[in-house]
Backbone as a ProteinNet text record, in pm:
[ID]
protein_1_A
[PRIMARY]
MVSSSNNETWNALKLARESLPLENIKVSPASTTNPGIPPSSLMAFLAKNPQVSGVVLEDFDTGFTNQFYQSYLDDLHNINSSAIEAAALLVARTLYILAINKKELSSSVLTAIKVNTSLVEELIGCLLNCDPGLSCELVKRYISPSSVCPNHYVGVILDEPSSAPYPDYVHDVSRFVWNFLADRTSIPKENTSSVCSQNCDDKSEVCIGAETGKGTCAISTTRYIPAYSTRLKFESGYWSVLPPNSSDHLGTVDPVWTESNWNTIGLRVYTIQAAAYDRFVLLGGITTTILAYFAIVAVRSSIIKALKRD
[TERTIARY]
362.1	229	289.8	199.8	213.7	150.3	79.9	-43	-139.4	-224	-324.5	-420	-420.3	-578.3	-541.9	-435.5	-418.4	-453.2	-521.4	-551.9	-659.9	-782.4	-835	-769	-671	-573.5	-535.3	-487.9	-418.2	-521.8	-637.4	-737.3	-802.4	-796.7	-863.3	-704.1	-602.6	-490.7	-507.7	-510	-528.3	-662.3	-806.7	-894.9	-893.3	-835.1	-807.1	-675.2	-634.2	-514.6	-534.7	-647.8	-767.7	-817.1	-862.5	-891	-875.3	-721.3	-641	-632.9	-657.7	-621	-434.8	-343.3	-217.1	-210.2	-107.4	-78.5	51.9	140.9	259.8	276.5	154.4	157.9	138.3	237.3	243.2	236	137.2	96.5	167	290.2	273.3	312.8	313.3	360.4	493	565.1	717.1	751	896	948.1	973.4	942.6	940.7	1092.6	1177.3	1275.9	1362.6	1262.2	1345.3	1276.1	1400.3	1434.4	1303.4	1264.1	1167.9	1141.6	979.7	974.4	1076.6	1073	1165.6	1143.7	1233.9	1225.2	1108.4	999.2	873.6	862.1	733.2	684	588.4	570.1	517	618.7	744.6	835.4	791.5	750.4	730.2	566.8	522	399	374.9	465.6	495.6	588.5	687.4	715.3	715.4	569.8	453.4	412.5	348.1	234.9	268.4	349.1	373.8	279	132.8	8.1	-53.6	-24.7	-62.3	-98	-173.6	-172.2	-152.4	-81.3	-18.8	19	43.9	98.5	216.4	323.2	428.6	415.5	445	371	570	595.2	767.7	777.5	862.3	890.1	1012.1	1013.5	1134.1	1085.6	1185.2	1143.5	1227.5	1369.3	1487.3	1550	1570.4	1658.5	1635.5	1649.8	1625	1806.6	1750.5	1865.7	1887.8	1951.9	1936.8	2109.1	2135	2255.9	2303.7	2194.9	2218.2	2209.7	2135.3	2070.1	2138.5	2103.7	2182	2314.6	2307.7	2415.3	2278.7	2407.3	2331.7	2264.2	2293.4	2223.8	2093.2	2050.3	1898.5	1815.1	1778.4	1692.3	1565.2	1510.1	1392.7	1413.5	1555.6	1497.5	1529.4	1558.5	1583.9	1445.6	1344.2	1201.3	1108	1045.7	908.5	789.4	767	593.8	514.7	532.6	436.6	423.6	527.1	481	452.2	499.1	399.7	211.9	194.5	65.3	16.7	71.9	27.5	34.6	100.5	128.1	-26.9	-57.8	-159.1	-296.6	-290.1	-413.3	-494.9	-389.1	-369.9	-428	-370.4	-367.6	-515.3	-541.9	-685.6	-792.5	-812.4	-881.1	-901.5	-733.7	-778.8	-845.4	-826.7	-901.2	-1067.2	-1061.2	-1187.7	-1298.3	-1219.6	-1286.7	-1279.5	-1181.6	-1186.1	-1303	-1301.6	-1413.5	-1564.5	-1566.5	-1730.2	-1731.4	-1889.4	-1959.5	-1864.3	-1855.9	-1886.8	-1976.6	-2116.3	-2226.9	-2257.7	-2174	-2237.7	-2118.9	-2025.5	-1900.5	-1936.7	-1930	-1929	-1872.8	-1839.1	-1731.7	-1741.7	-1804.3	-1827.7	-1762.2	-1783.3	-1753.5	-1606.5	-1572.2	-1400.4	-1354.7	-1393.5	-1331.5	-1319	-1404.9	-1436	-1280.6	-1252.6	-1132.9	-1013.7	-984.7	-874.8	-754	-599.6	-546.9	-521.9	-483.5	-486.7	-341	-351.8	-161.4	-85.7	-152.6	-154.4	-75.4	-200.6	-139.8	-9.5	10.7	118.4	270.4	281.5	363.5	379.7	271.5	305.5	353	361.9	413.8	550.8	581.1	713.4	807.8	749.7	793.5	845	736.8	755	869.7	838.3	925.5	1041.8	1012.7	1194.1	1290	1274.6	1333.6	1344.4	1453.5	1441.4	1380.8	1288.8	1230.8	1107.5	1013.8	967.4	995.1	1025.8	985.9	927.1	939.4	847.8	781.1	847.9	763.3	645.7	597.9	502.5	343.1	300.6	129.7	77	64.6	28.9	91.1	240.7	309.1	242.4	260.4	193.2	69.1	19.7	-144.7	-175.5	-87.4	-88.4	41.4	148.9	292.8	311.3	410.8	510	634.9	680.3	808.6	940.6	1008.1	1154.5	1231.8	1257.4	1352.5	1278.4	1323.3	1284.6	1294.2	1438.8	1457.4	1474.1	1330.7	1275.3	1416.4	1404.5	1530.7	1427.6	1531.8	1479.9	1560.2	1619.7	1712.6	1633.7	1659.1	1603.2	1537.2	1649.7	1634.5	1699.1	1684.2	1731.2	1621.3	1664.1	1553.9	1576.2	1476.8	1507.3	1439.7	1289.9	1235.4	1154.8	1066.5	971.9	927.3	889.7	789.1	656.3	572.9	425.5	396.2	272.4	173.6	125.6	178	193.2	310.5	434.7	522.5	541.8	671.6	672.9	717.5	615	620.3	792.8	851.1	998.9	1111.8	1039.9	1143.2	1102.5	1001.4	914.8	991.4	1036.9	1090.7	975.4	981	898.8	790.9	924.3	808.6	742.4	765.7	707.8	535.1	552	464.4	390.5	416.4	350.6	234.2	331.7	251.8	146.4	178.5	83	-59.1	5.9	-162.8	-231.4	-139.9	-198.8	-290.5	-238.4	-301.4	-444	-414.9	-520.9	-641.3	-606.3	-679.9	-789.6	-725.8	-751.5	-818.3	-791.7	-901.8	-981.4	-974.2	-1086.6	-1257.5	-1331.1	-1475.1	-1479.1	-1551.8	-1603.5	-1663.4	-1668.4	-1757.1	-1905.9	-2008.9	-2153.6	-2197.5	-2241.1	-2349.6	-2248.5	-2122.4	-2008.9	-1902.7	-1892.7	-1749.4	-1602.9	-1520.4	-1446.9	-1322.8	-1295.5	-1197.5	-1112.1	-963.7	-876.3	-713.4	-659.4	-517.6	-394.5	-497.7	-361.5	-446.6	-530.1	-590.3	-752.5	-810.7	-966.5	-1028.5	-1158.6	-1209.6	-1247.1	-1286.9	-1340	-1200.9	-1156.2	-1089	-1044.5	-1186.9	-1174.2	-1164.1	-1113.3	-1067.6	-925.7	-901.5	-736.4	-759.4	-636.2	-687	-581.4	-604.2	-521.3	-474.5	-356.2	-317.8	-315.4	-283.8	-247.2	-182.1	-55.2	56.6	54.5	-72	-86.1	-187.5	-203.7	-353.4	-491.4	-519.2	-589.8	-614	-637.4	-617.2	-824.3	-830.7	-978.8	-940.1	-1053.5	-1103.8	-1230.4	-1152.5	-1191.4	-1180	-1312.8	-1312.9	-1185.5	-1106.2	-1007	-890.7	-903.6	-822.9	-656.9	-656.6	-470.4	-360.9	-334.6	-237.5	-107.7	-8.1	152.4	183.8	229.7	346.3	445.2	519.5	671.2	722.2	840.6	833.9	970.1	1019.5	1110.8	1178.1	1298.9	1330.3	1259.7	1293.2	1243.7	1321.9	1463.8	1587.5	1639	1547.5	1508.9	1435.1	1504.9	1378.7	1351	1270.9	1280.3	1205.1	1312.2	1221.2	1344.7	1250.6	1239.5	1344.5	1274	1319	1457.7	1480.8	1585.9	1585.6	1652.6	1662.8	1789	1747.1	1872.7	1867.1	2008.1	2005.8	1979.5	1862	1882.8	1983.4	2072.7	2179.3	2061.7	2144.2	2064.1	2011.8	1883.9	1807.3	1826.7	1893.6	1928.7	1766	1691.1	1581.7	1477.8	1521.1	1461.7	1541.5	1505.2	1573.3	1548.4	1464.3	1462	1533.4	1531.3	1657.8	1766.8	1825.2	1983.1	2004.3	1932.3	1957.8	1921	1879.4	1853.5	1955.1	2012.7	2087.4	2050.5	2076.8	2080.4	2225.8	2211.9	2357.8	2302.3	2400.7	2432.7	2497.4	2460.3	2502.5	2586.6	2734.1	2799.3	2793.1	2797.2	2786.9	2912.6	2940.8	3061.8	3081.9	3215.9	3220.9	3205.2	3245.3	3226	3311.4	3223.5	3355.4	3406.8	3517.2	3588.6	3645.8	3646.5	3675.8	3872	3958	4062.4	4105.4	4117.1	4142.8	4253.9	4302.7	4419.8	4421.9	4508.6	4533.7	4622.6	4692.4	4790.7	4752.6	4898.7	4957	4991.9	4966.7	4985.2	5155.3	5187.6	5292.9	5380.8	5357.3	5433.1	5484.1	5416.9	5436.3	5576.7	5530.9	5670.8	5803.4	5768.9	5920.1	5974.8	5884.3	5942.1	6006.1	5945.5	6006.3	6131.3	6172.6	6268.2	6368.3	6333.6	6439.6	6477.5	6367.2	6398.6	6539.1	6460	6621	6734.2	6710.1	6869.9	6902	6865.2	6936.7	6961.4	6884.8	6906.1	7077.8	7060.8	7193	7275.6	7285.2	7393.5	7446.6	7364	7390.7	7459.9	7417.5	7418	7577.7	7615	7699.6	7866.1	7802.8	7890.8	7907.6	7794.6	7787.3	7919.9	7882.4	7981.9	8114.8	8147.2	8308.7	8335.5	8272.3	8303.7	8321	8242.9	8295	8403.9	8404.9	8531.4	8656.5	8682.3	8773.4	8798.6	8658.1	8752.9	8789.7	8732.3	8809.6	8921	8974.6	9098.2	9170.3	9148.2	9232.8	9251.4	9133.5	9081.2	9239.9	9223.4	9282.5	9458.7	9481.4	9647.1	9660.6	9594.2	9632.8	9685.5	9627.3	9621.6	9756.6
8762.4	8790.1	8774.5	8730.7	8714.1	8821	8862.6	8992	9020.2	9114.3	9188.1	9091.1	8977.2	8893.3	8832.2	8842.1	8778.6	8851.2	8986.8	9050.1	9004.5	8884.4	8834.6	8723.8	8651.9	8600.7	8650.2	8766.2	8846.1	8877.2	8930.5	8993	8869.1	8743.4	8621.3	8600.6	8613.1	8546.6	8656.4	8809.5	8859.4	8888.6	8803.4	8798.3	8660.3	8592.5	8456.7	8531.2	8588.8	8626.1	8702.5	8771.3	8856.4	8769.3	8577.6	8514.6	8418.6	8484.5	8349.6	8439.7	8328.7	8371.8	8424.2	8381.3	8398.9	8529.1	8614.1	8759.2	8801.7	8689.6	8679.6	8628	8623.6	8574.2	8665.4	8699.8	8832.9	8765.4	8865.1	8839.7	8954.9	8931.5	9054.4	9056	9115.9	9107.3	9093.2	9030.2	9009.9	9205.4	9155	9358.1	9329.8	9436	9484.1	9464.1	9475.4	9464	9331.5	9239.3	9112.9	9057.6	9021.8	8945.6	8882.5	8809.1	8678	8611.9	8555.9	8447	8337.8	8344.4	8203.8	8064.4	7963.4	7811.5	7796.7	7720.3	7692.7	7631.9	7556.1	7479.5	7606.8	7711.9	7823.4	7847.7	7825.5	7845.1	7793.1	7669.9	7603.5	7607	7632.5	7736.3	7864.8	7916.9	8017.7	8032.4	7900.1	7865.9	7876.1	7829.9	7775.4	7879.6	7944.2	8100	8138.5	8271.9	8364.8	8475.2	8445.4	8538.3	8448.5	8310.6	8262.1	8303.8	8267.5	8365.3	8242.5	8344.5	8174.4	8303.5	8218	8297.9	8170.6	8276.4	8145.5	8228.7	8156.8	8154.2	8089.5	8212.5	8187.2	8211.2	8181.4	8236	8312.5	8370.2	8487.5	8594.7	8707.9	8796.8	8826.9	8888.5	8893.7	8780.9	8701.4	8586.4	8456.2	8374.9	8234.3	8189.6	8171.4	8152	8071.8	7973.4	7864.1	7816.2	7811.6	7760.4	7579.5	7556.8	7420	7382.5	7392.6	7350.5	7239.9	7119.8	7022	6948.5	6970.6	6930.1	6851.3	6775.5	6677.5	6731.4	6859.9	6885.5	6990.8	6953.3	6997.7	6869.4	6858.2	6764.4	6773.4	6695.4	6740.2	6840.6	6855	6961	7115.6	7110.9	7223.5	7268.9	7217.2	7240.9	7313	7382.6	7448.1	7386.6	7347.7	7241.4	7367.5	7456.4	7573.5	7634.7	7665.8	7748.4	7701.4	7561.2	7427.1	7467.8	7484.8	7444.2	7565.3	7687.4	7791.7	7831.4	7787.4	7831.3	7743	7617.6	7476.5	7598.2	7619.1	7695.8	7831.4	7922.6	7998	7963.6	7826	7827.4	7795	7704.7	7613.7	7745.7	7847	7941.9	8011.7	8011.6	8147.8	8056	7922.3	7828.2	7810.3	7823.2	7836.2	7947.1	8104.8	8192.7	8239.7	8178.5	8215.5	8108	7943.1	7888.8	7896.6	8020.4	7993.5	8147.5	8201	8325.7	8431.9	8539.6	8624.2	8629.1	8685.1	8687.3	8564.3	8431.6	8343.3	8319	8381.8	8378.7	8385.9	8263.3	8261.2	8263.1	8378	8347	8251.9	8200.4	8074	7954.3	7948.1	7839.3	7856.5	7971	8023.4	7998.7	8058.8	7966.3	7835.1	7789.4	7621.7	7524.5	7607.4	7562.4	7574.8	7451.2	7430.5	7314.5	7323.7	7268.6	7154	7009	6879.4	6861.9	6958.1	6994.8	6833.2	6769.9	6578.5	6559.4	6554.6	6460.3	6548	6683.8	6720.9	6694.8	6685.2	6612.2	6501.1	6404.3	6279.5	6259.7	6317.3	6339.1	6386.7	6468.2	6488	6415.8	6331.8	6220.3	6108.1	6080.3	5947.6	5992.4	6098.4	6120.5	6200	6243.7	6322.5	6251.8	6176.3	6116	5948.7	5889.8	5743.2	5699.7	5749.2	5696.6	5788.3	5743.8	5608.9	5615.1	5713.7	5637.9	5607.8	5533.6	5488.2	5336.1	5331.5	5215	5261.8	5418.2	5414.2	5411.9	5388.7	5315.3	5380.4	5536.5	5581	5529	5532.1	5495.6	5358.8	5288.3	5123.5	5100.6	5158.7	5199.3	5179.7	5239.4	5252.8	5142.1	5184.4	5096.2	4963.8	4910.3	4831.3	4878.9	4968.8	5002.7	4958.4	4956.7	4838.3	4857.8	5027.7	5023.7	5163.5	5127	5240	5390.6	5415.5	5568.6	5593.6	5715.7	5765.9	5797.4	5781.9	5817.6	5920.9	6074	6170.3	6155.1	6087.1	6054.8	6108.9	6171.5	6187.6	6023.8	5978.6	5863.8	5826.2	5751.8	5727.4	5662	5668.3	5669.4	5526.3	5442.7	5275.6	5176.2	5250	5237	5343.5	5308.4	5342.8	5460.8	5579.8	5688.5	5605.3	5620.4	5558.5	5583.2	5631.3	5718.1	5578.8	5457.5	5356	5268.5	5319.9	5250.9	5106.9	5040.1	4900.5	5010.5	4921.4	4976.6	4957.8	4857.9	4841.7	4990.6	5056.4	5167.6	5287.9	5251	5402.6	5391.1	5468.4	5502.1	5493.8	5446.2	5470.5	5584.2	5670.1	5849.8	5882.2	5884.5	5830.1	5809.2	5697.4	5568.8	5589.1	5655.1	5695.3	5788.7	5928.5	6072.7	6025.9	5946.9	5896.1	5866.5	5779.4	5675.8	5784.9	5878.4	5944.3	6061.9	6102.3	6227.2	6177.6	6026.1	5978.5	5981.9	5907.5	5878.7	5999.3	6086.7	6232.4	6289	6313.3	6368.8	6276.4	6138.1	6050	6059.8	6020.7	5997.8	5864.1	5795.7	5645.2	5578.8	5485.9	5414	5373.2	5390.3	5350.2	5232.6	5127.5	5030.7	4941.3	4945.4	4849.8	4823	4680.1	4642	4699.6	4763.3	4812.5	4783.8	4608.2	4560.1	4565.9	4589.6	4592.3	4543.1	4474.2	4425.3	4457.1	4561.3	4630.1	4767.8	4732.7	4800.3	4848.2	4903.9	4917.6	4931.4	4865.9	4866.8	4985.6	5098.8	5215.7	5311.4	5370.4	5446.4	5610.3	5633.2	5742.9	5684.7	5564	5493.5	5465.8	5496.2	5385.2	5349.9	5259.8	5148.5	5195.6	5243	5268.3	5196.1	5144.9	5087.9	4935.4	4913.4	4775.2	4703.8	4753.4	4678	4585.4	4658.7	4601.7	4471.5	4470.5	4363.6	4379.6	4513.6	4571.5	4662.6	4664.9	4794	4850.6	4957	4978.3	5047.5	5092.9	5135.4	5264.9	5395.2	5525.1	5626.2	5678.4	5768.2	5903.4	5977	6040.5	6068.8	6181	6251	6236.7	6184.6	6191.9	6100.8	6105.2	6026.3	6031	5930.6	5910.1	5977.9	6082.6	6137	6144.2	6048.2	6059.5	6253.1	6321.4	6436	6404.2	6418.5	6394.5	6556.7	6565.8	6655.8	6709.2	6778.5	6814.1	6815.3	6754	6700.4	6600.6	6532.8	6384.6	6287.1	6218.8	6188	6031.2	5957.7	5823.8	5734.1	5670.3	5625.6	5470.1	5422.8	5272.8	5169.4	5224.5	5152.2	5219.7	5341.3	5407.7	5528.9	5598.6	5732.1	5801.7	5907.4	5958.7	6127.9	6181.2	6346.5	6417.5	6501.4	6654.8	6745.2	6804	6939.3	7037	7124.7	7265.9	7305.4	7367.1	7464.1	7609	7693.8	7816.7	7903.1	7869	7957.8	7874.6	7770.6	7722.2	7773.7	7892.5	7909.5	7798.2	7738.1	7615.3	7499.2	7473.4	7359.6	7388.7	7535.6	7583.4	7598.7	7562.8	7573.7	7409.8	7330.4	7195.3	7103.7	7112.5	7047.9	6846.7	6827.5	6699.9	6576.3	6506	6433.9	6278.4	6254.3	6089.9	6040.2	5925.2	5838.9	5719.1	5691.8	5605.7	5482.8	5325.1	5262.3	5220	5227.4	5180.7	5102.6	5028.6	4925	4940.6	4880.5	4865.3	5029.5	5098.9	5194.5	5172	5180.7	5147.5	5294.4	5334.7	5444	5405.1	5414.8	5438.4	5521.6	5521.1	5656	5629.3	5710.7	5778.9	5860.7	5788.9	5855.2	5940.2	6048	6113.5	6156.9	6126.2	6097	6247.7	6277.8	6395.6	6449.2	6608.5	6630.1	6582.1	6572.3	6510.4	6371.3	6279.8	6109.5	6183.4	6241.9	6251.8	6278.5	6370.4	6435.2	6335.7	6219.6	6090.9	6035.2	6012.8	5857.9	5966.5	6105.5	6137.2	6088	6177.5	6163.5	6024.1	5921	5741.2	5702.3	5778.3	5754.7	5779.5	5914.3	5957.9	5876.7	5879.1	5793.5	5650.4	5590.1	5480.8	5415.6	5565.8	5574	5603.8	5675	5698.4	5592.3	5534.3	5400.4	5268.8	5302.2	5196.9	5205.6	5343.9	5427.1	5340.1	5386.9	5340.2	5184.7	5130	4976.8	4906.9	4978.5	4948.5	4956.2	5117.9	5088.8	5005.8	4989.2	4893.4	4774.7	4704.6	4597.3	4584.5	4688.4	4706.9	4692.5	4759.6	4795.5	4607.1	4556.1	4402.9	4328.2	4335.3	4271.5	4287.5	4429	4436.5	4356.4	4361.9	4345.8	4196.5	4122.7	3969	3930.9	3996	3974.6	4015.5	4099	4109.7	3995.9	3942.9	3860.8	3662.8	3704.9	3567	3589.7
2006.8	1907.8	1784.1	1690.8	1584	1487.9	1496.1	1406.2	1487.2	1456.2	1517.6	1514.8	1432.1	1489.9	1629.8	1681.2	1783	1916.5	1898.9	1962.9	2101.4	2022.6	2113.6	2183.7	2178.5	2236.7	2383.8	2309.9	2452.1	2548.3	2502.5	2569	2665.6	2643.3	2661.3	2783.6	2786.8	2878.5	2966.1	2933.2	3038.7	3140.1	3092.4	3141.2	3219.1	3170	3253.8	3364.1	3369.4	3431.9	3570	3545.9	3638.4	3726.5	3687	3710.2	3803.1	3814.8	3909.6	4038.6	4157.6	4262.2	4326.9	4249.5	4277.1	4177.9	4313.8	4256.4	4234.3	4243.3	4173.1	3988.4	3936.9	3820.2	3721.6	3641.1	3576.4	3403.6	3298.2	3179.1	3121.6	3000.6	2945.7	2768.4	2721.2	2555	2578.9	2448.9	2459.6	2411.1	2409.2	2407.1	2237.8	2214.4	2057.6	1971.2	2057.7	2051.6	2021.2	2052	2036.3	1861.5	1796.5	1700.1	1602.6	1735.1	1649.5	1748	1745.7	1848	1888.8	1999.2	2039.4	1948.3	1998.8	1883.8	1975.7	1830.3	1894.8	1770.5	1825.9	1655	1599.8	1641.8	1571.7	1436.9	1455.3	1338	1195.8	1242.5	1120.2	1015.7	1121.5	1078.5	978.5	1039.8	975.8	856.4	890.6	735.7	618.6	677.6	532.2	514.1	578.4	584.8	664.4	617.9	719	841.9	754.6	756.7	877.5	929.7	965.1	1219	1246	1356.1	1495.5	1563.3	1675.3	1798.3	1892.2	2045.9	2083.6	2126	2229.3	2333.7	2454.1	2577.4	2630.8	2687.7	2758.3	2889.8	3006	3096.8	3115.5	2989.2	2986.2	2848.3	2894.6	2771.9	2617.6	2682	2608.5	2540.2	2667.4	2677.9	2733	2657.5	2777.6	2862.7	3011.2	3074.3	3205.2	3219.5	3274.9	3278.2	3410.8	3416.4	3433	3451.5	3449.3	3311.8	3195.8	3091	3044.6	3019.2	2914.4	3031.5	3162.5	3166.5	3303	3362.8	3473.1	3586.7	3622.8	3732	3654.9	3567.3	3497.4	3503.7	3627.9	3694.4	3762.5	3816.1	3915.8	4015.4	4069.7	4167.1	4076.5	3941.7	3855.1	3800.5	3838	3813.1	3943.4	3877.1	3966.4	3915.8	4033.3	3970.2	4010.4	4070.3	4119.2	3991.4	3926.2	3805.5	3711.5	3689.4	3612.1	3615.7	3723.4	3779.1	3725	3740	3704.3	3549.4	3470.2	3360.2	3298.1	3348	3309.7	3348	3456.2	3477.2	3361.5	3385.8	3287.9	3164.1	3094.4	2957.5	2915.7	3052	3034.4	3073.6	3151.5	3156	3017.3	2974.7	2863.9	2720.1	2737.2	2591	2644.5	2754.5	2813.3	2771.9	2798.7	2724.2	2561.8	2507.3	2360.2	2295	2373.9	2287.8	2343.8	2479.2	2529.4	2422.6	2385.4	2354.8	2477.9	2447.2	2572.7	2646.9	2566	2641.3	2735.7	2700.2	2787.1	2904.9	2908.8	3008.1	3145.1	3213.4	3325.9	3406.9	3511.7	3632.9	3701.3	3729.6	3846.4	3797.9	3611.4	3565.6	3556	3497.5	3487.9	3595	3704.4	3854.5	3911.3	3814.7	3868.6	3820.5	3698.4	3624.6	3740.3	3762.6	3912.2	3781.2	3850.6	3838.7	3932.9	3853.9	3975	4001.3	4073.4	4144.8	4185	4239.1	4304.7	4162.8	4055.4	3906	3870.5	3838.4	3801.8	3891.5	4023.2	4104.4	4080.6	4058.9	3997.1	3877	3794.3	3660.9	3665.4	3780.2	3751.4	3827.5	3943.3	4001.1	3895.4	3814.2	3726.9	3552.9	3547.4	3384.1	3439.2	3566.6	3582.2	3699.2	3714.7	3838.6	3865.5	3907.6	3867.6	4034.5	4117.3	4218.9	4246.3	4186.9	4141	3993.5	3932	3800	3724.2	3632.3	3502.2	3595	3702.9	3782.5	3869.2	3861.1	3927	3892.4	3968.1	3895.1	3791.5	3775.3	3654.3	3525.9	3508.8	3417.1	3359.4	3475.4	3443.5	3395.4	3431.7	3388.1	3262.8	3172.5	3053.2	2974.2	3048.6	2913.5	3068.3	2954.7	3036.7	3043.4	3109.5	3047	3066.7	3003.7	2979.2	3090.7	3159.5	3286.2	3366	3488.2	3550.2	3548.5	3470.8	3468.9	3333.1	3354.6	3240.6	3110.2	2997.2	2895.2	2838.7	2838.2	2783.4	2621.9	2605	2490.7	2345.2	2236.9	2129.2	2047.4	2023	1951.9	1854.1	1762.3	1648.1	1564.3	1422.1	1312.7	1304.6	1306	1287.3	1203.4	1155.4	1049.2	977.7	915.3	791.4	864.7	825.7	851.8	867.4	1006.5	1003.9	1140.3	1133.6	1245.5	1385.5	1333.2	1447.1	1459.2	1441.9	1441.6	1573.2	1502.2	1615.5	1788.5	1826.3	2007.8	2036.1	1999.6	2043.6	1975	1902.1	1877.5	1879.4	1986.4	2031	2188.9	2258.4	2414.7	2519.7	2637.6	2679.6	2744.6	2750.2	2754	2666	2532.6	2403.9	2448.2	2448.9	2487.4	2591.1	2676.8	2814.4	2780.6	2711.9	2666.5	2592.1	2515.2	2393.7	2435	2535.4	2606.4	2685.4	2740.1	2855.7	2812.5	2718.4	2662.3	2570	2479	2430.6	2515.6	2632.7	2775.5	2807	2836.2	2868.7	2807.3	2661.6	2602.2	2517.1	2570.4	2477.8	2485.6	2458.5	2500	2456.2	2630.2	2595.1	2501.5	2482.7	2371.1	2478.9	2413.6	2518.9	2419.7	2495.1	2478	2381.2	2382.2	2323.1	2339.5	2327.9	2383.2	2326.1	2380	2423.6	2440.9	2501.1	2503.3	2389.7	2350.4	2244	2270.5	2204.1	2229.4	2090.3	2057.7	1952.1	1862.8	1822.5	1708.2	1755.8	1673.1	1723.5	1572.1	1581.6	1458.7	1408.3	1459.8	1417.8	1391.2	1230.6	1309.5	1378.9	1409.6	1502.1	1641.4	1646.2	1790.6	1782.5	1954.5	1940.5	2063.3	2088	2156.7	2304.4	2396.6	2478.7	2609.6	2661.6	2761.4	2678.1	2565.7	2498.4	2557.1	2600.1	2657.6	2768.3	2883.5	3006.8	2981.6	2878.4	2842.2	2916.2	2921	2941.3	2846.8	2732.8	2667.6	2613.8	2606.3	2625.3	2479.4	2368.1	2213.2	2326.3	2300.5	2274.1	2162.2	2194.6	2048.6	2103	2001.6	2048.6	1945.1	1938.6	1852.5	1808	1947.5	2010.8	1890.7	1820.1	1735.1	1761.2	1743.8	1749.6	1609.9	1615.4	1486	1487.2	1452.4	1468.1	1381.6	1421.2	1419	1347.2	1188.7	1145.5	1073.1	1029.6	1001.9	860.7	828.5	625.4	534.1	616.1	508.8	517.6	577.5	560.8	441.9	419.9	277.3	268.8	261.1	263.4	125.4	62.1	-31.7	-97.5	-133	-171.4	-43.1	59.1	179.6	258.8	186.1	239.6	318.6	401.2	453.1	435.2	400	304.7	339.8	347.3	414.4	286.3	251.4	116.1	213.5	38	65.2	185.6	214.8	309.8	176.3	169.6	96.6	144	73.6	74.3	121.1	44.5	43.7	128.9	220.1	350.8	457.7	583.4	646.6	784.4	779.3	897.5	862	772.6	688.5	690.2	665.8	677.9	828.5	902	1057.6	1148.5	1051.1	1123.6	1126.2	1278.8	1355.4	1299.7	1158.9	1129	1143	1225.8	1262.7	1288.4	1259.5	1234.1	1331.8	1400.2	1500	1467.9	1520.7	1533.2	1592.1	1536.1	1652.3	1678.5	1798.6	1882	1967.9	1963.8	2087.8	2189.9	2309.6	2448.1	2469.8	2540.6	2613	2720.7	2733.7	2862.2	2924.2	3051	3098.4	3203.3	3187.5	3238.4	3353.6	3448.5	3613.3	3646.2	3641.6	3693.2	3875.7	3909	4096.1	4048.6	4118.1	4111	4290.9	4320.3	4439.3	4472.5	4642.1	4710.9	4671.4	4672.5	4676.4	4758.3	4907.9	4957.4	4941.2	4893.5	4879.7	4753.1	4639.3	4555.7	4653.4	4735.2	4801.9	4909.1	4963.9	5035.2	4945.3	4822.5	4700.6	4683.7	4632.6	4646.4	4725.6	4854.3	4940.7	4954	4960.9	5013	4851.8	4733.9	4621.7	4672	4703.9	4709.9	4830.6	4956.5	5054.1	5005.2	4936.8	4893.8	4787.4	4694.4	4643.2	4715.9	4824.3	4952.6	4970.2	5055	5140.9	5009.2	4896.8	4793.7	4751.6	4721.9	4713.9	4815.5	4932.6	5067.8	5119	5021.2	5020.4	4913.8	4813.8	4683.5	4734.6	4820.3	4874.4	4958.8	5016.1	5109.5	5091.3	4977.4	4923.5	4852.9	4761.1	4658.8	4755	4905.4	4995.9	5028.5	5034.7	5094.6	5035.7	4920.8	4794.8	4785.7	4741	4718	4833.2	4961.8	5100.1	5038.7	5038.3	5011.6	4899.6	4795.1	4659.7	4736.9	4814.5	4810.1	4914	5020.9	5079.3	5000.3	4912.6	4829	4738.9
[MASK]
++++++++++++++++++++++++++++++++++++++++++++++++++++++++++++++++++++++++++++++++++++++++++++++++++++++++++++++++++++++++++++++++++++++++++++++++++++++++++++++++++++++++++++++++++++++++++++++++++++++++++++++++++++++++++++++++++++++++++++++++++++++++++++++++++++++++++++++++++++++++++++++++++++++++++++++++++++++

């Protein structure tokens, strides 16, 4: 919690929790001993206005722990889909409670808000695994993926900042998420043609699924907004990195980095034989040396005898 104005949100969270059928879900305020909120997008708003109200939901209290974090083991098998579904249901019902007048709050409507568990499982399979990966029907409904395995690399800046970047500069996962959210939050047009191939005539509309050749215009507030560091500046067609500003707390810890263009990277692998093989080679070498010594002595004696006869 950030301020006392969040009491209404906290009460809505508790009310939403009470409506959940699952008893193992617990909602509690963060420990007062915490130094602040965990890393989140709310930090940027607080840096601009410390009085802004906001809530950060996390599945930990004092510290984040994940022994597989940022390793090759942090994959599909490390994801708890049930926890994702429970969190989605809690947030959805909380938003409903906050949006509706308390006098008009209906328990039947609240309990009718459900989570599409099959959709959650499908999204996990599409975005966190190579099978089916981006070849799943849900993804191909919106974009034409360039690869099957989803790529979660943060990316490299290749163009000027724009709310409508060149599609080839945006990787598959970002394009799919944008199209998916735009579709799920859209209002379909009525009595007008909604077919599009790139852009829509009305600025309040977006073209969903344009890559598939079956794009449709729909009214949606979802926009693709690239996230750039505040330490980056674009001027006269070039990007530049601004020096750290000590008065900007977020800027001083901003991990701005550059990437080098490498040639083809190779890997050379060496095998190490067992100790028994080393002993065998040593014994063979000693035996060969001894036999060679006796052979030299024998040949030398034969040569001396032959010379004496002459």
